[in-house]
Backbone as a printed PyTorch tensor [residue, N CA C, xyz], in Angstrom:
tensor([[[ 93.2830, -12.7960,  30.7520],
         [ 94.0220, -14.0470,  30.6830],
         [ 93.1450, -15.1030,  30.0280]],

        [[ 93.6840, -15.7740,  29.0430],
         [ 92.9140, -16.7880,  28.3370],
         [ 93.4600, -18.1640,  28.6550]],

        [[ 92.5620, -19.1180,  28.6820],
         [ 92.9800, -20.5010,  28.8740],
         [ 93.2640, -21.1130,  27.5190]],

        [[ 94.4660, -21.6270,  27.3710],
         [ 94.8590, -22.2470,  26.1060],
         [ 94.8760, -23.7520,  26.2970]],

        [[ 94.0540, -24.4170,  25.5590],
         [ 94.0620, -25.8690,  25.5750],
         [ 94.8890, -26.3550,  24.3980]],

        [[ 95.2850, -27.6160,  24.3800],
         [ 96.0750, -28.1080,  23.2440],
         [ 95.3670, -27.9790,  21.9020]],

        [[ 94.0310, -27.8920,  21.9080],
         [ 93.2900, -27.7970,  20.6520],
         [ 93.2520, -26.3810,  20.0980]],

        [[ 93.3810, -25.3740,  20.9540],
         [ 93.2650, -23.9910,  20.4980],
         [ 94.5990, -23.2810,  20.6530]],

        [[ 95.3360, -23.1960,  19.5540],
         [ 96.5850, -22.4640,  19.5460],
         [ 96.3420, -21.0980,  18.9390]],

        [[ 97.0980, -20.1100,  19.3550],
         [ 96.9340, -18.7970,  18.7250],
         [ 97.3460, -18.8610,  17.2540]],

        [[ 96.7020, -18.0360,  16.4430],
         [ 96.9850, -18.0630,  15.0140],
         [ 98.3960, -17.5370,  14.7530]],

        [[ 99.0540, -18.1330,  13.7950],
         [100.4250, -17.7630,  13.4490],
         [100.4170, -16.7620,  12.3070]],

        [[101.4100, -15.8890,  12.2960],
         [101.5590, -14.9540,  11.1880],
         [102.2000, -15.6840,  10.0130]],

        [[101.7070, -15.4250,   8.8200],
         [102.2150, -16.0680,   7.6100],
         [102.5460, -14.9690,   6.6030]],

        [[103.7410, -15.0630,   6.0030],
         [104.1630, -14.0910,   4.9960],
         [104.8460, -14.8080,   3.8420]],

        [[104.8590, -14.1610,   2.6910],
         [105.5540, -14.6870,   1.5180],
         [106.7080, -13.7680,   1.1850]],

        [[107.8220, -14.3850,   0.7740],
         [108.9830, -13.5940,   0.4190],
         [109.9470, -14.3930,  -0.4340]],

        [[111.0140, -13.7470,  -0.8380],
         [112.0200, -14.3580,  -1.7000],
         [113.2730, -14.6150,  -0.8760]],

        [[113.8200, -15.8150,  -1.0270],
         [115.0560, -16.1660,  -0.3330],
         [116.2010, -15.3810,  -0.9710]],

        [[116.9040, -14.5930,  -0.1520],
         [118.0110, -13.7990,  -0.6780],
         [119.3690, -14.3850,  -0.2850]],

        [[119.3840, -15.2870,   0.7140],
         [120.6380, -15.9170,   1.1100],
         [120.3690, -17.3170,   1.6320]],

        [[121.1810, -18.2720,   1.1500],
         [121.0870, -19.6490,   1.6380],
         [122.4660, -20.1590,   2.0540]],

        [[123.3190, -19.2510,   2.5030],
         [124.7000, -19.6010,   2.8250],
         [124.8600, -20.2290,   4.2070]],

        [[123.8640, -20.0860,   5.0750],
         [123.9410, -20.6660,   6.4180],
         [123.2790, -22.0410,   6.4400]],

        [[123.7200, -22.8730,   7.3440],
         [123.1290, -24.2050,   7.4860],
         [121.7910, -24.0870,   8.2050]],

        [[120.7370, -24.5860,   7.5780],
         [119.3750, -24.6250,   8.1160],
         [118.7750, -23.2440,   8.3880]],

        [[119.3370, -22.2050,   7.7990],
         [118.8160, -20.8550,   7.9600],
         [118.7460, -20.1750,   6.6100]],

        [[117.6520, -19.4930,   6.3650],
         [117.4710, -18.7240,   5.1340],
         [117.1530, -17.2800,   5.5010]],

        [[117.6460, -16.3600,   4.6910],
         [117.2810, -14.9550,   4.8370],
         [116.2170, -14.6840,   3.7890]],

        [[115.0270, -14.2900,   4.2410],
         [113.8820, -14.0940,   3.3600],
         [113.5220, -12.6100,   3.3490]],

        [[113.4340, -12.0320,   2.1630],
         [113.0590, -10.6390,   2.0000],
         [111.5720, -10.5540,   1.6770]],

        [[110.8380,  -9.8410,   2.5260],
         [109.3900,  -9.6830,   2.3510],
         [109.1130,  -8.2320,   1.9860]],

        [[108.4730,  -8.0250,   0.8360],
         [108.1380,  -6.6780,   0.3700],
         [106.7280,  -6.3130,   0.8220]],

        [[106.5450,  -5.0540,   1.2170],
         [105.2160,  -4.5750,   1.5490],
         [105.0750,  -3.1250,   1.0880]],

        [[103.8460,  -2.6850,   0.9330],
         [103.5510,  -1.3560,   0.4190],
         [102.9900,  -0.5070,   1.5520]],

        [[103.5560,   0.6930,   1.7230],
         [103.0650,   1.6280,   2.7310],
         [102.7320,   2.9480,   2.0570]],

        [[101.8700,   3.6990,   2.6760],
         [101.4800,   5.0000,   2.1580],
         [102.1030,   6.0900,   3.0330]],

        [[102.7270,   7.0770,   2.3950],
         [103.3220,   8.1880,   3.1250],
         [102.2050,   9.0740,   3.6530]],

        [[102.2670,   9.4120,   4.9350],
         [101.1610,  10.1430,   5.5530],
         [101.0010,  11.5660,   5.0000]],

        [[102.1100,  12.2530,   4.8070],
         [102.0160,  13.6390,   4.3650],
         [101.8780,  13.7600,   2.8540]],

        [[102.7350,  13.0640,   2.1130],
         [102.7450,  13.1970,   0.6580],
         [101.7520,  12.2710,  -0.0360]],

        [[101.1440,  11.3610,   0.6950],
         [100.1570,  10.4230,   0.1520],
         [100.7200,   9.6620,  -1.0550]],

        [[102.0010,   9.2950,  -0.9420],
         [102.6670,   8.5490,  -1.9940],
         [102.8320,   7.1040,  -1.5490]],

        [[102.7050,   6.1860,  -2.4780],
         [102.8590,   4.7680,  -2.1800],
         [104.3280,   4.3930,  -2.2620]],

        [[104.8320,   3.7530,  -1.2020],
         [106.2350,   3.3700,  -1.1320],
         [106.3570,   1.8670,  -0.9680]],

        [[107.3600,   1.2880,  -1.6330],
         [107.6460,  -0.1450,  -1.4870],
         [108.7790,  -0.3020,  -0.4890]],

        [[108.5750,  -1.1430,   0.5060],
         [109.5740,  -1.3860,   1.5360],
         [109.8740,  -2.8760,   1.6100]],

        [[111.1060,  -3.2150,   1.9910],
         [111.5180,  -4.6020,   2.1720],
         [111.9710,  -4.8040,   3.6060]],

        [[111.7330,  -5.9890,   4.1210],
         [112.2000,  -6.3560,   5.4470],
         [112.7740,  -7.7550,   5.3620]],

        [[113.9290,  -7.9690,   5.9810],
         [114.5660,  -9.2810,   5.9380],
         [114.2730, -10.0430,   7.2240]],

        [[113.9120, -11.3090,   7.0700],
         [113.6470, -12.1870,   8.1940],
         [114.5570, -13.4050,   8.1030]],

        [[115.0460, -13.8640,   9.2510],
         [115.8080, -15.1050,   9.3170],
         [114.8220, -16.2240,   9.5800]],

        [[114.8060, -17.2260,   8.7160],
         [113.8450, -18.3170,   8.8160],
         [114.5700, -19.6560,   8.8870]],

        [[114.0120, -20.5710,   9.6710],
         [114.5930, -21.9050,   9.8480],
         [114.0980, -22.8220,   8.7330]],

        [[115.0370, -23.5050,   8.0730],
         [114.7210, -24.4720,   7.0230],
         [115.4350, -25.7720,   7.3790]],

        [[114.7290, -26.6620,   8.0600],
         [115.3240, -27.8790,   8.6170],
         [115.9780, -28.7510,   7.5640]],

        [[115.3510, -28.9130,   6.4160],
         [115.8550, -29.8370,   5.3940],
         [116.7670, -29.1590,   4.3640]],

        [[117.0340, -27.8750,   4.4990],
         [117.8390, -27.1250,   3.5270],
         [117.2890, -27.2740,   2.1090]],

        [[115.9790, -27.2310,   1.9560],
         [115.3400, -27.4340,   0.6530],
         [115.3320, -26.1750,  -0.2020]],

        [[115.0920, -25.0240,   0.4040],
         [114.9690, -23.7910,  -0.3760],
         [116.3410, -23.2620,  -0.7590]],

        [[116.3920, -22.6350,  -1.9170],
         [117.6240, -22.0540,  -2.4330],
         [117.3910, -20.5740,  -2.7250]],

        [[118.4530, -19.8710,  -2.9860],
         [118.3720, -18.4420,  -3.2520],
         [117.5040, -18.1810,  -4.4900]],

        [[116.5830, -17.2320,  -4.3690],
         [115.6900, -16.8830,  -5.4680],
         [114.3270, -17.5420,  -5.3900]],

        [[114.1480, -18.5300,  -4.5170],
         [112.8590, -19.2150,  -4.3820],
         [111.8400, -18.3180,  -3.6790]],

        [[110.5830, -18.4360,  -4.0830],
         [109.4870, -17.7750,  -3.3930],
         [108.9810, -18.7380,  -2.3230]],

        [[109.0450, -18.3180,  -1.0560],
         [108.6780, -19.2020,   0.0430],
         [107.6240, -18.5500,   0.9320]],

        [[106.9760, -19.3810,   1.7170],
         [106.0190, -18.9190,   2.7170],
         [106.6280, -19.1860,   4.0840]],

        [[106.6920, -18.1450,   4.9320],
         [107.2640, -18.3100,   6.2610],
         [106.1870, -18.1280,   7.3140]],

        [[106.3320, -18.8400,   8.4310],
         [105.3640, -18.8310,   9.5140],
         [106.0740, -18.4640,  10.8070]],

        [[105.4350, -17.6530,  11.6300],
         [106.0390, -17.2720,  12.8970],
         [106.1040, -18.4750,  13.8290]],

        [[107.1080, -18.4930,  14.6940],
         [107.3060, -19.5970,  15.6230],
         [107.9840, -19.0730,  16.8810]],

        [[108.2400, -19.9500,  17.8100],
         [108.9470, -19.5540,  19.0250],
         [110.3810, -19.1720,  18.6630]],

        [[111.0770, -18.4260,  19.5070],
         [112.4610, -18.0830,  19.2030],
         [113.3430, -19.3230,  19.0920]],

        [[114.0380, -19.4640,  17.9630],
         [114.9100, -20.6100,  17.7260],
         [116.3740, -20.2580,  17.9480]],

        [[116.7270, -18.9920,  17.8190],
         [118.0840, -18.5180,  18.0890],
         [117.9790, -17.0250,  18.3740]],

        [[119.1170, -16.3500,  18.3730],
         [119.1170, -14.9250,  18.6720],
         [118.3350, -14.1080,  17.6460]],

        [[118.3120, -14.5670,  16.3920],
         [117.6360, -13.8210,  15.3270],
         [116.4560, -14.5530,  14.7010]],

        [[116.4080, -15.8800,  14.8120],
         [115.3790, -16.6530,  14.0960],
         [114.0830, -16.7270,  14.8830]],

        [[113.0140, -16.2000,  14.2710],
         [111.6730, -16.2610,  14.8430],
         [110.6620, -16.7950,  13.8270]],

        [[111.1570, -17.3020,  12.7080],
         [110.3050, -17.7410,  11.6040],
         [110.7580, -19.1040,  11.1110]],

        [[109.8420, -19.8340,  10.4560],
         [110.1230, -21.1280,   9.8310],
         [109.6610, -21.0850,   8.3850]],

        [[110.3950, -21.7500,   7.5090],
         [109.9510, -21.8890,   6.1220],
         [108.8910, -22.9820,   6.1160]],

        [[107.6350, -22.6030,   5.8650],
         [106.5490, -23.5800,   5.9110],
         [106.3930, -24.3150,   4.5880]],

        [[106.5620, -23.5940,   3.4590],
         [106.5040, -24.2810,   2.1640],
         [107.1770, -23.4360,   1.1000]],

        [[107.6090, -24.1150,   0.0520],
         [108.1980, -23.4570,  -1.1110],
         [107.0850, -23.2670,  -2.1250]],

        [[106.7430, -22.0200,  -2.4050],
         [105.6410, -21.7280,  -3.3190],
         [106.0930, -21.9000,  -4.7600]],

        [[107.2890, -21.3660,  -5.0780],
         [107.7750, -21.4110,  -6.4580],
         [109.2970, -21.4930,  -6.4540]],

        [[109.8220, -22.4430,  -7.2010],
         [111.2690, -22.5960,  -7.3290],
         [111.8130, -21.5330,  -8.2870]],

        [[113.0210, -21.0850,  -8.0260],
         [113.6630, -20.1160,  -8.9170],
         [114.1620, -20.8020, -10.1770]],

        [[114.1340, -20.0870, -11.2710],
         [114.6680, -20.6220, -12.5280],
         [116.1870, -20.5740, -12.4550]],

        [[116.8190, -21.7230, -12.5570],
         [118.2740, -21.7800, -12.4470],
         [118.8950, -22.0710, -13.7850]]])
């Protein structure tokens, strides 16, 4: 058991991904790609995972590259927040 003071918060997970849906109010669906190695065939595979992220100001749009940060549960599916927009999509 660790004592947590207001100065020492546990480190948050940070990931980068592309916004694939901006149809919900204050919620974005972010697709994060990662590379895994197959144990038997030793082949490199690309995998995607979708995360629901909270975007308070509705700033990000579909196609934007964003950085998401883990947070407390905000709804049944949202466990992430859009921390910053790294690159705007060409529209």
